[in-house]
C-alpha positions as CSV (number, residue, x, y, z in Angstrom):
1,M,25.4,13.3,8.1
2,S,23.9,10.7,11.0
3,A,25.2,7.1,10.8
4,K,21.9,6.9,10.4
5,D,21.0,7.9,6.5
6,L,19.0,7.1,3.7
7,F,21.7,5.2,2.4
8,S,22.6,2.9,5.1
9,A,21.6,-0.8,5.9
10,V,18.9,-1.3,8.0
11,T,17.3,-4.8,9.1
12,I,13.4,-5.7,8.9
13,G,12.0,-8.7,10.2
14,N,14.7,-11.2,8.4
15,L,15.5,-8.7,5.7
16,K,18.6,-7.0,5.5
17,L,18.0,-4.0,3.8
18,K,21.1,-2.4,1.7
19,N,19.2,1.5,2.6
20,R,16.1,2.7,3.7
21,M,14.9,4.1,0.5
22,V,11.2,2.1,0.1
23,M,9.4,2.0,-3.0
24,A,5.6,3.3,-2.2
25,P,2.5,1.1,-3.6
26,M,1.5,2.5,-6.5
27,T,-1.9,1.8,-8.4
28,R,-0.4,1.6,-12.3
29,N,-3.6,-0.2,-13.8
30,R,-1.6,-2.5,-15.9
31,A,-2.9,-5.9,-14.7
32,T,-3.8,-8.2,-17.8
33,E,-7.2,-9.9,-18.2
34,G,-8.1,-12.0,-15.4
35,A,-6.1,-9.5,-13.0
36,I,-2.9,-11.4,-13.9
37,P,0.8,-9.4,-14.1
38,Q,1.9,-9.6,-17.2
39,A,5.5,-8.7,-18.4
40,M,5.9,-5.4,-18.7
41,N,4.9,-5.0,-15.0
42,V,8.0,-7.9,-14.8
43,E,10.4,-5.4,-16.1
44,Y,9.1,-2.5,-13.9
45,Y,9.7,-4.4,-10.7
46,R,12.8,-5.1,-11.7
47,Q,14.2,-1.8,-13.3
48,R,13.3,-0.5,-9.5
49,A,14.9,-3.4,-7.0
50,S,17.6,-1.0,-6.0
51,A,15.0,0.6,-3.4
52,G,15.9,-1.0,0.1
53,L,12.1,-2.5,-0.1
54,I,9.7,-2.5,-3.1
55,I,5.5,-2.7,-1.9
56,T,4.0,-4.0,-4.6
57,E,0.8,-2.0,-6.3
58,A,-2.4,-3.0,-4.1
59,S,-3.5,-6.4,-4.8
60,Q,-7.2,-7.3,-4.0
61,V,-7.5,-10.7,-2.2
62,S,-10.5,-11.3,-4.2
63,A,-12.6,-10.9,-7.2
64,A,-15.3,-9.5,-4.8
65,G,-12.5,-7.1,-3.5
66,V,-12.0,-5.1,-6.6
67,G,-12.0,-1.3,-7.2
68,Y,-10.8,-0.4,-10.1
69,P,-10.0,-1.4,-14.1
70,G,-6.9,-3.4,-14.6
71,T,-5.7,-3.9,-10.8
72,P,-3.6,-6.9,-10.4
73,G,-5.2,-10.1,-7.5
74,I,-3.6,-12.3,-5.4
75,Y,-5.8,-14.9,-5.3
76,N,-5.3,-17.7,-7.7
77,E,-2.8,-19.6,-9.0
78,Q,-2.6,-17.8,-12.8
79,Q,-2.2,-14.6,-10.6
80,V,0.3,-16.4,-8.1
81,A,2.2,-18.0,-11.8
82,G,2.3,-13.5,-12.8
83,W,3.6,-12.3,-9.5
84,Q,6.4,-14.8,-9.5
85,K,7.9,-13.5,-12.5
86,I,8.0,-10.2,-10.8
87,T,9.4,-11.6,-7.6
88,D,12.4,-13.6,-9.4
89,A,13.0,-10.4,-11.2
90,V,13.6,-8.3,-8.4
91,H,15.5,-11.0,-6.1
92,E,17.9,-11.5,-9.2
93,E,18.7,-8.2,-9.2
94,G,19.1,-7.9,-5.2
95,G,16.2,-7.0,-4.3
96,H,13.7,-7.5,-1.8
97,I,9.5,-7.4,-2.4
98,Y,6.2,-6.8,-0.5
99,I,2.7,-7.2,-1.9
100,Q,0.1,-4.8,-0.9
101,L,-3.1,-6.9,0.2
102,W,-6.6,-4.6,-0.5
103,Y,-9.9,-5.5,-0.3
104,C,-12.0,-1.9,-1.9
105,G,-15.2,-2.8,-0.5
106,R,-17.6,0.7,-1.0
107,I,-14.8,2.1,-3.1
108,S,-16.0,0.0,-6.1
109,H,-19.0,0.0,-8.9
110,P,-21.5,-3.0,-9.4
111,D,-19.6,-3.0,-13.1
112,L,-16.3,-4.2,-11.7
113,L,-17.7,-6.8,-9.1
114,P,-18.7,-10.6,-10.1
115,D,-22.7,-10.4,-11.0
116,N,-22.9,-7.0,-10.5
117,Q,-22.8,-7.3,-6.6
118,T,-23.7,-4.4,-4.5
119,P,-20.1,-3.1,-2.9
120,V,-19.4,-3.8,1.0
121,A,-19.0,-1.9,3.8
122,P,-19.1,-1.7,7.6
123,S,-21.9,0.6,6.8
124,A,-24.5,1.6,4.3
125,I,-22.7,5.2,3.7
126,R,-22.3,6.2,0.1
127,P,-18.9,7.9,-0.6
128,E,-19.3,11.4,-2.8
129,G,-18.0,11.1,-6.2
130,E,-17.2,8.6,-8.8
131,A,-16.1,5.1,-9.3
132,I,-13.8,4.4,-12.4
133,T,-15.0,1.5,-14.5
134,Y,-14.5,0.3,-17.6
135,E,-17.3,2.1,-19.6
136,G,-15.8,5.3,-18.1
137,M,-16.7,7.4,-14.6
138,K,-19.9,6.5,-12.9
139,A,-21.4,7.9,-9.0
140,F,-20.6,5.4,-6.4
141,V,-23.5,3.8,-5.3
142,E,-24.8,3.2,-1.9
143,P,-22.6,0.1,-0.4
144,R,-24.6,-2.8,1.5
145,A,-23.3,-3.0,5.3
146,L,-21.6,-6.2,5.4
147,E,-23.3,-9.0,7.7
148,I,-20.9,-10.9,10.5
149,N,-20.9,-13.5,8.5
150,E,-19.5,-12.0,5.7
151,I,-17.0,-10.4,7.2
152,Q,-15.1,-13.6,8.4
153,E,-16.2,-14.8,4.7
154,I,-13.3,-11.6,3.8
155,V,-11.0,-11.8,6.6
156,S,-10.8,-16.3,5.2
157,Q,-10.0,-14.3,1.6
158,Y,-7.2,-11.9,3.4
159,K,-5.9,-15.5,4.6
160,N,-6.4,-17.4,1.3
161,A,-4.1,-14.2,-0.2
162,A,-1.0,-14.4,2.2
163,Q,-0.8,-18.0,1.0
164,M,-0.8,-17.3,-2.0
165,A,2.2,-14.7,-1.6
166,K,4.2,-17.0,0.3
167,Q,3.5,-19.4,-3.2
168,A,4.4,-16.3,-5.4
169,G,7.4,-15.8,-3.8
170,F,7.3,-12.5,-1.7
171,D,9.2,-11.6,1.4
172,G,6.8,-10.5,3.3
173,V,3.0,-9.1,2.9
174,E,1.3,-5.0,3.8
175,I,-2.0,-5.0,4.6
176,H,-3.5,-2.0,3.2
177,A,-5.4,-0.6,5.8
178,A,-5.3,3.0,4.9
179,N,-6.7,5.4,2.1
180,G,-10.4,5.0,2.1
181,Y,-10.5,1.2,1.5
182,L,-12.6,-2.1,3.4
183,I,-10.1,-1.9,6.3
184,D,-9.9,1.6,6.8
185,Q,-13.4,2.3,6.3
186,F,-13.8,0.2,9.6
187,L,-11.2,1.9,11.3
188,R,-13.0,5.0,11.0
189,D,-15.8,6.5,12.8
190,G,-16.8,8.5,9.7
191,T,-17.5,5.5,7.7
192,N,-18.2,3.2,10.6
193,T,-21.6,3.5,12.4
194,R,-22.3,-0.1,13.2
195,S,-23.8,-0.7,16.5
196,D,-22.2,-4.9,16.8
197,E,-19.3,-5.9,17.6
198,Y,-17.7,-3.8,14.6
199,G,-18.4,-0.9,15.8
200,G,-18.7,1.8,18.4
201,N,-15.6,2.1,20.7
202,K,-12.3,1.9,19.1
203,K,-11.6,-1.6,20.0
204,N,-15.2,-2.7,17.8
205,R,-13.8,-0.5,15.0
206,M,-10.4,-2.2,14.9
207,R,-11.6,-5.8,15.5
208,F,-12.0,-6.6,11.9
209,L,-8.0,-5.4,11.4
210,N,-7.2,-7.6,14.4
211,Q,-8.9,-10.9,12.5
212,V,-7.2,-10.3,9.1
213,L,-4.1,-9.7,11.1
214,E,-4.3,-13.0,13.0
215,A,-5.7,-15.0,10.2
216,V,-2.1,-13.4,7.7
217,L,0.1,-14.4,10.8
218,E,-1.8,-18.2,10.6
219,V,0.5,-17.8,7.3
220,W,3.6,-15.1,8.0
221,P,5.9,-14.8,10.8
222,S,5.0,-11.5,12.6
223,N,8.2,-9.6,11.2
224,S,6.9,-10.3,7.5
225,V,4.3,-8.1,8.2
226,G,3.7,-4.9,7.5
227,I,0.4,-2.7,7.9
228,R,0.0,0.4,6.2
229,L,-2.6,3.3,8.2
230,T,-4.1,6.7,6.9
231,P,-5.2,8.7,10.2
232,E,-6.3,12.2,8.2
233,N,-6.2,11.3,5.0
234,S,-9.2,12.2,3.1
235,F,-9.5,10.6,-0.1
236,N,-11.9,8.5,-0.9
237,S,-14.8,10.5,1.3
238,M,-13.0,9.7,4.7
239,S,-13.2,11.5,7.8
240,D,-13.1,10.7,11.4
241,S,-13.8,12.6,14.7
242,D,-10.5,12.3,16.5
243,P,-7.7,10.9,14.4
244,Q,-4.9,11.7,17.0
245,A,-6.7,9.5,20.0
246,H,-8.0,7.1,17.5
247,F,-4.8,6.0,15.7
248,N,-2.4,6.4,18.6
249,Y,-4.8,4.0,20.5
250,F,-4.7,1.4,17.4
251,I,-0.9,1.8,16.7
252,T,-0.3,0.9,20.3
253,Q,-2.5,-1.8,20.1
254,L,-0.2,-3.1,16.9
255,N,2.5,-3.2,19.2
256,T,1.9,-6.5,20.5
257,R,2.1,-7.9,17.2
258,N,5.8,-7.2,16.2
259,L,5.3,-6.4,12.8
260,A,7.7,-5.8,10.5
261,Y,7.1,-2.2,9.6
262,L,4.2,0.4,10.7
263,H,3.8,2.5,7.5
264,L,1.6,6.0,8.3
265,L,0.8,8.7,5.0
266,E,1.6,11.1,6.8
267,G,-0.8,13.9,6.1
268,D,-3.6,13.7,3.5
269,M,-3.6,13.3,-0.6
270,M,-6.1,15.7,-0.5
271,S,-4.9,19.2,1.4
272,A,-1.2,20.2,2.6
273,A,-3.3,20.9,5.9
274,R,-1.7,18.6,9.0
275,N,-3.8,18.2,12.1
276,V,-2.2,14.9,13.6
277,D,1.1,15.1,15.3
278,Y,3.0,12.2,13.7
279,R,6.1,12.2,15.9
280,A,3.6,11.5,18.9
281,L,2.5,8.8,16.4
282,R,6.1,7.4,15.9
283,D,6.8,7.6,19.4
284,A,3.4,5.3,20.1
285,Y,4.9,2.7,18.1
286,D,7.7,0.2,19.0
287,G,9.2,-1.1,16.0
288,I,10.3,0.5,12.3
289,Y,8.7,3.1,11.2
290,M,8.2,4.0,7.7
291,A,7.1,7.8,6.7
292,N,5.6,8.7,3.4
293,N,3.8,11.7,1.6
294,G,5.5,13.9,-0.1
295,Y,9.1,13.4,1.2
296,D,12.4,14.1,-1.1
297,K,16.1,13.1,-0.8
298,T,16.8,16.5,2.1
299,R,13.4,16.1,3.8
300,A,14.2,12.4,4.0
301,Q,17.7,12.9,5.1
302,T,16.3,15.1,8.0
303,A,13.8,12.7,9.0
304,I,16.4,9.7,9.4
305,A,18.7,11.5,11.3
306,N,16.0,13.2,14.1
307,A,15.1,10.0,14.1
308,D,11.5,10.8,13.2
309,C,11.2,7.9,11.0
310,D,13.2,4.7,9.7
311,L,12.9,3.9,6.2
312,V,11.2,6.6,3.9
313,A,8.8,5.3,1.0
314,F,8.9,7.2,-2.3
315,G,6.0,7.2,-5.0
316,I,6.2,9.6,-8.1
317,P,10.2,10.0,-7.5
318,Y,10.4,6.2,-8.0
319,L,7.6,5.9,-10.3
320,A,9.7,8.6,-12.8
321,N,13.1,7.2,-11.3
322,P,13.9,3.5,-11.5
323,D,17.7,4.1,-10.6
324,L,16.3,6.8,-8.0
325,L,18.7,5.3,-5.0
326,Y,21.7,6.1,-7.9
327,R,20.5,9.9,-8.5
328,Y,19.7,10.4,-4.9
329,Q,23.4,9.7,-3.9
330,N,25.2,11.2,-6.5
331,D,23.0,14.4,-6.5
332,Q,21.3,14.3,-10.2
333,A,18.5,15.7,-11.1
334,L,15.6,13.6,-11.2
335,N,13.3,12.6,-14.4
336,E,10.1,14.6,-14.4
337,A,6.8,12.0,-14.3
338,D,4.1,12.2,-16.9
339,P,0.8,12.4,-14.8
340,V,-1.1,11.4,-18.3
341,T,0.6,7.8,-18.3
342,F,0.1,6.9,-14.2
343,Y,-3.4,4.9,-15.0
344,G,-3.6,2.5,-17.6
345,G,-1.7,2.1,-21.0
346,D,1.3,0.4,-22.2
347,E,5.2,0.9,-21.6
348,A,5.5,4.3,-21.9
349,G,5.5,6.7,-19.2
350,Y,5.7,2.9,-17.4
351,T,9.0,1.2,-18.2
352,D,10.6,3.8,-20.9
353,Y,11.9,6.5,-18.4
354,P,15.6,6.9,-19.0
355,F,18.1,5.9,-16.2
356,I,20.9,8.8,-15.9
357,K,23.8,6.4,-17.0
358,E,21.9,5.5,-20.4
359,E,21.1,9.5,-20.4
360,I,25.0,10.0,-20.2
361,A,25.9,7.7,-22.6
362,E,23.2,9.4,-25.2
363,T,25.1,13.1,-25.0
364,A,28.7,12.0,-24.3
């Protein structure tokens, strides 16, 4: 085994992680009214604190940033109080936790937004598919293209959310610039057809992300800020004419930021095909690189041994196995995840997945 393996320590920013296993951000739609985390959310994260790092579910930076029912926010004092219980629980267990900052943009619906507003985007391009609302599935609407002054207001909302995250006791923040949400909509040319300083060439399309970063970095040191990108993910009706070249540029520009890490979803959530050379993107980045998408223990160990990544984020394995670290360390079988309980609901399929030691005790 390489000296660097899944279970070896690694430093990101001012944190020394006990292992290189990251709990990936996963939307679970279990916040209470007012987008406030509740008691079962505290237990869910506490159970998984043996991960080297937890990245929370995406959390909207304002009421206008929401895109789904039951997702938490990080923009007011009540939400801060809810998150504080979670960060306290994780820290009491010896874990570390970042919060993922989110603005959905066109992946929303008037039914979800204050005063039934029309969702916003860099350009007025309607996504294919349907939004999830409290009344069921409804067709996406054509978004309204943001005015420049409105873009600046959203940047200020990210800064406020960063301040709220610090108040709530998080160890850092991850900027969600992925999966077809607002920042990603600016980055990729399939959704950004603007002709002003926020559209056209790569530099202009990255302007909004750079401004968000600058606002967040006024609150947090750069080495406590991560970023997530998805170069070729078609989820949420996304596309780009040249993801290899465009994201190589974006990543190279990020080298000047001295961030905690770069988190890439490698490939496409909607297809097994890969058209991007992720090792080339990894080599373009000077800092800590976190890989994500379909990794199991064997693949993760190989990737770390080959220096293809420094950290590996696991989604569904952590969802169904709060003790994933123990199971991987001891080559134990994994709990099978129940997709019916992924989104919304109560503790079932959320905090009731058994720990391996409990299973052993029950059969003894």
